[in-house]
C-alpha positions as a Markdown table, in Angstrom:
| # | Residue | x | y | z |
|---|---|---|---|---|
| 1 | Met | 116.6 | 87.5 | 89.9 |
| 2 | Ala | 116.8 | 90.4 | 92.3 |
| 3 | Ile | 114.9 | 93.6 | 91.8 |
| 4 | Gln | 116.5 | 96.7 | 93.3 |
| 5 | Tyr | 114.4 | 99.9 | 93.7 |
| 6 | Val | 116.5 | 103.0 | 93.9 |
| 7 | Cys | 115.6 | 106.7 | 94.1 |
| 8 | Arg | 116.4 | 108.3 | 90.7 |
| 9 | Tyr | 117.5 | 111.5 | 92.3 |
| 10 | Cys | 119.5 | 110.8 | 95.5 |
| 11 | Arg | 120.3 | 107.1 | 94.6 |
| 12 | Thr | 119.1 | 105.9 | 98.0 |
| 13 | Pro | 118.1 | 102.2 | 98.0 |
| 14 | Ile | 114.4 | 102.0 | 98.6 |
| 15 | Gly | 113.7 | 98.3 | 98.5 |
| 16 | Arg | 114.7 | 95.0 | 97.2 |
| 17 | Ile | 112.8 | 91.9 | 96.0 |
| 18 | Glu | 114.7 | 88.6 | 96.1 |
| 19 | Asp | 112.3 | 86.3 | 94.3 |
| 20 | Asp | 113.1 | 84.2 | 91.2 |
| 21 | His | 109.4 | 83.6 | 90.5 |
| 22 | Val | 108.1 | 87.2 | 90.5 |
| 23 | Thr | 107.0 | 88.3 | 87.0 |
| 24 | Glu | 107.1 | 91.7 | 85.4 |
| 25 | Met | 103.3 | 91.5 | 85.1 |
| 26 | Gln | 103.1 | 91.0 | 88.9 |
| 27 | Leu | 105.3 | 94.1 | 89.4 |
| 28 | Gly | 103.1 | 96.1 | 87.0 |
| 29 | Phe | 105.9 | 96.7 | 84.4 |
| 30 | His | 103.5 | 95.7 | 81.6 |
| 31 | Trp | 101.6 | 99.0 | 82.1 |
| 32 | Leu | 104.7 | 101.0 | 81.1 |
| 33 | Thr | 105.3 | 102.3 | 77.6 |
| 34 | Pro | 108.5 | 101.3 | 75.9 |
| 35 | Glu | 109.9 | 104.8 | 76.6 |
| 36 | Glu | 109.0 | 104.6 | 80.3 |
| 37 | Arg | 110.5 | 101.1 | 80.6 |
| 38 | Lys | 113.8 | 102.4 | 79.1 |
| 39 | Asp | 113.8 | 105.4 | 81.5 |
| 40 | Ile | 112.8 | 103.5 | 84.6 |
| 41 | Ile | 114.2 | 99.9 | 84.3 |
| 42 | Ser | 117.7 | 98.8 | 83.7 |
| 43 | Tyr | 119.0 | 95.3 | 83.5 |
| 44 | Glu | 122.4 | 94.9 | 85.1 |
| 45 | Leu | 125.2 | 92.6 | 83.9 |
| 46 | Asp | 124.9 | 90.5 | 87.1 |
| 47 | Gly | 121.2 | 89.8 | 86.3 |
| 48 | Glu | 119.8 | 92.2 | 88.7 |
| 49 | Ile | 117.0 | 94.5 | 87.6 |
| 50 | Arg | 117.2 | 98.1 | 88.8 |
| 51 | Val | 114.1 | 100.2 | 89.0 |
| 52 | Gln | 114.4 | 104.0 | 89.4 |
| 53 | Val | 111.6 | 105.5 | 91.4 |
| 54 | Ile | 111.4 | 108.6 | 93.6 |
| 55 | Cys | 111.8 | 108.4 | 97.4 |
| 56 | Asp | 109.5 | 110.2 | 99.8 |
| 57 | Thr | 112.1 | 112.8 | 100.6 |
| 58 | Cys | 112.9 | 113.7 | 97.0 |
| 59 | Gln | 109.2 | 113.7 | 96.2 |
| 60 | Glu | 108.5 | 116.2 | 98.9 |
| 61 | Met | 111.4 | 118.4 | 97.8 |
| 62 | Leu | 110.0 | 118.4 | 94.2 |
| 63 | Gln | 106.5 | 119.1 | 95.4 |
| 64 | Tyr | 107.7 | 122.3 | 97.1 |
| 65 | Asn | 110.4 | 123.2 | 94.5 |
| 66 | Pro | 109.1 | 121.9 | 91.2 |
| 67 | Glu | 111.9 | 123.8 | 89.3 |
| 68 | Leu | 114.4 | 121.2 | 90.7 |
| 69 | Ser | 112.9 | 118.7 | 88.2 |
| 70 | Leu | 114.6 | 120.7 | 85.4 |
| 71 | Leu | 118.1 | 120.0 | 86.7 |
| 72 | Pro | 119.8 | 116.8 | 85.6 |
| 73 | Asn | 120.8 | 115.6 | 89.2 |
| 74 | Pro | 119.2 | 118.1 | 91.6 |
| 75 | Phe | 120.0 | 116.3 | 94.8 |
| 76 | Gln | 123.6 | 115.2 | 94.3 |
C-alpha cells in the first residue's frame, strides 16, 4: 500500500510512503474525526491512499492572506 501526501491547494506532491506494513495508527489517522478523515484521506482505485495536507508555500500564503482560505481552489 502506498500513501501519497499531496498539497490540498496546489496539488504538489509532498511525500510518499511505500510500506505495506505501516498502519493508520502509526500515521496518526486514528486521531481524526470521521469528518476529518473524509476531508483529508481518499482511497484510490489502485489501492493507494491519498492524504491531503498543506505544503509550506501554501501555508505561508494563507498565513499572510487568510481570506484565500475562503476560495474553493485559491492557488490554481
